[in-house]
C-alpha positions as a printed Julia matrix, in Angstrom:
198×3 Matrix{Float64}:
  0.33    0.12    0.22
  1.13    3.03   -0.84
  1.75    5.27    2.27
 -0.56    9.12    2.18
  1.11   12.24    1.34
  3.6    13.83   -1.28
  5.21   10.83   -3.22
  8.93   11.64   -3.85
 10.65   12.97   -6.57
 12.46   10.38   -8.64
 14.96   13.29   -9.94
 15.41   14.64   -6.96
 18.97   12.52   -6.03
 20.04   12.77   -9.09
 19.58   16.68   -9.37
 21.65   17.31   -5.83
 23.85   14.56   -6.5
 24.15   16.14  -10.44
 24.93   19.99   -8.55
 27.04   18.99   -5.49
 29.43   17.33   -7.72
 29.4    19.85  -10.15
 29.77   22.28   -7.21
 33.04   19.57   -5.44
 34.68   19.97   -9.21
 34.55   24.21   -9.33
 34.81   24.86   -5.98
 36.21   22.19   -3.52
 34.99   20.87   -0.53
 36.22   23.77    1.63
 33.74   25.96   -0.29
 31.12   24.22   -0.84
 27.53   24.62    1.23
 24.3    23.2     1.74
 23.1    26.04    0.77
 23.98   27.14   -2.5
 23.03   22.77   -3.84
 20.16   24.16   -2.3
 19.69   27.31   -4.94
 21.25   25.99   -7.4
 19.43   22.43   -7.37
 16.0    23.6    -6.48
 15.79   21.36   -4.01
 14.43   22.5    -1.13
 17.26   22.1     2.4
 14.22   19.71    4.42
 13.98   17.32    1.44
 17.89   17.33    1.4
 18.27   16.7     4.83
 15.58   13.87    5.01
 17.53   11.79    2.36
 21.38   13.06    3.51
 21.89   13.84    7.23
 24.9    15.72    6.84
 26.9    17.68    3.91
 29.96   15.66    4.26
 27.36   12.24    3.66
 26.04   13.87    0.64
 29.39   14.84   -1.33
 30.38   10.79   -0.13
 27.32    9.43   -1.33
 27.86   11.37   -4.53
 31.35   10.18   -5.28
 30.03    6.37   -4.55
 26.84    7.38   -7.18
 29.48    8.48   -9.58
 31.8     5.89   -8.82
 29.19    2.92   -9.88
 28.74   -0.74   -7.34
 31.74   -2.1    -7.36
 30.61   -5.68   -6.7
 31.24   -9.32   -7.81
 29.94  -13.13   -7.55
 32.16  -15.54   -7.6
 33.05  -18.07   -8.99
 35.33  -21.94   -8.37
 38.41  -20.27  -10.29
 39.51  -17.68   -7.46
 42.39  -16.48  -10.41
 39.77  -15.5   -12.69
 37.95  -13.95   -9.61
 41.03  -12.16   -8.99
 41.75  -10.75  -12.87
 38.21   -9.72  -12.89
 37.93   -7.7    -9.36
 41.14   -5.91  -10.79
 40.44   -5.14  -14.17
 37.22   -3.38  -12.7
 38.3    -1.39   -9.81
 40.93   -0.34  -12.48
 38.08    0.62  -15.05
 36.52    2.34  -12.32
 39.92    4.36  -11.07
 40.46    5.47  -15.02
 37.06    6.2   -16.02
 37.04    8.47  -12.7
 39.84   10.63  -14.02
 37.01   12.51  -16.58
 34.41   12.59  -12.98
 35.21   12.39   -9.69
 38.89   11.71   -9.13
 40.08   15.3    -9.02
 36.91   15.74   -6.11
 38.27   12.31   -4.45
 41.84   13.38   -4.0
 40.92   16.89   -3.24
 38.71   15.16   -0.49
 42.03   13.04    1.05
 42.93   17.0     2.1
 40.25   17.75    4.59
 40.78   17.92    7.86
 37.13   17.09    8.64
 36.96   13.44   10.67
 33.5    13.12    9.34
 34.0    12.61    5.93
 37.01   11.12    5.9
 35.94    8.88    7.91
 32.74    8.37    5.93
 34.83    8.57    2.87
 37.07    5.69    3.85
 34.24    3.25    4.66
 31.88    3.75    2.13
 34.53    3.81   -0.8
 37.74    2.73    0.31
 37.13    0.1     2.45
 34.74   -1.81    0.66
 37.01   -1.68   -2.97
 39.9    -2.61   -1.0
 38.51   -5.9     0.87
 37.2    -6.87   -2.73
 40.63   -7.15   -3.72
 41.68   -8.7    -0.53
 39.46  -10.94   -0.57
 40.62  -12.05   -4.47
 44.2   -12.47   -3.64
 43.34  -14.83   -0.15
 41.32  -17.43   -2.36
 44.2   -17.06   -4.75
 47.13  -17.79   -2.29
 44.89  -20.11   -0.31
 44.73  -22.57   -3.94
 48.42  -22.53   -3.66
 48.45  -20.29   -7.1
 49.9   -16.65   -5.16
 53.87  -16.88   -5.28
 54.24  -13.25   -3.36
 55.43  -12.95    0.27
 53.95   -9.7     0.47
 50.65   -9.78    2.83
 47.68  -10.16    1.16
 45.93   -6.57    2.87
 49.66   -5.14    1.67
 49.77   -6.17   -1.29
 46.42   -4.92   -2.75
 47.25   -1.5    -0.9
 50.29   -1.84   -3.84
 48.28   -2.6    -6.58
 45.5     0.0    -5.69
 48.26    2.57   -5.19
 50.55    2.12   -7.91
 46.63    2.37  -10.35
 46.08    5.57   -9.11
 49.47    7.21   -9.23
 49.69    5.97  -12.72
 46.98    8.14  -13.81
 47.37   11.35  -11.4
 50.85   11.43  -11.06
 52.37   10.59  -14.8
 48.83   10.8   -16.63
 49.32    7.21  -17.88
 46.62    4.79  -17.32
 47.39    1.83  -16.75
 45.76   -0.91  -19.31
 44.46   -4.23  -19.03
 47.06   -5.9   -20.66
 49.34   -4.51  -17.74
 46.78   -5.64  -15.17
 47.42   -9.23  -16.67
 51.29   -8.91  -16.53
 51.19   -8.25  -13.71
 49.21  -10.5   -12.6
 50.68  -13.79  -14.12
 53.99  -11.99  -12.16
 52.15  -12.4    -9.46
 51.03  -16.24  -10.19
 54.37  -17.43  -12.04
 57.61  -17.72  -10.01
 60.74  -16.49  -12.16
 62.49  -20.01  -13.22
 64.45  -20.78  -10.41
 63.37  -19.53   -7.99
 61.84  -20.8    -4.38
 57.84  -20.19   -4.3
 57.04  -17.97   -1.48
 53.82  -17.68    0.26
 52.46  -14.16    1.58
 50.66  -13.46    5.09
 47.43  -13.55    5.59
């Protein structure tokens, strides 16, 4: 049964988030105010606060919406799942260079602890844990020949992708992803197999 009262406008979220992302890109987080989002989006402040309890929540949810869902269903092949997880995360980062990545880098420089904590829990940790889980499954299967602990290895891989894009302006390619994974899976001739710490 539909509850009484005025139905929600399905375009409200899109209008508010589009406005928020544009302001973040133009002015930076430190200069964005809810009142300006209200004015430019045409959405009432009370409506915004019913959906997002604070500016940090609105900003982080805007980034999350722009990135899109980064989830996958595990198969019986952990190596294939690792390749898929890497490709998905790299594709997300590379695509972000024209939309959310610069905004995200700005958020990392802010001193707002609520913003930083919510950003990490909502944006960073799900992607990080997805890759850590994929690496651990490959390790348990005896396919990962690397002594670096899986969480640290995940950080190195993600950090490398961002460094290539932000600092070198050279997005990593799918072929390079596969080469890196092959290097983790296949020990060099004559080298002993190393088992990572989990």
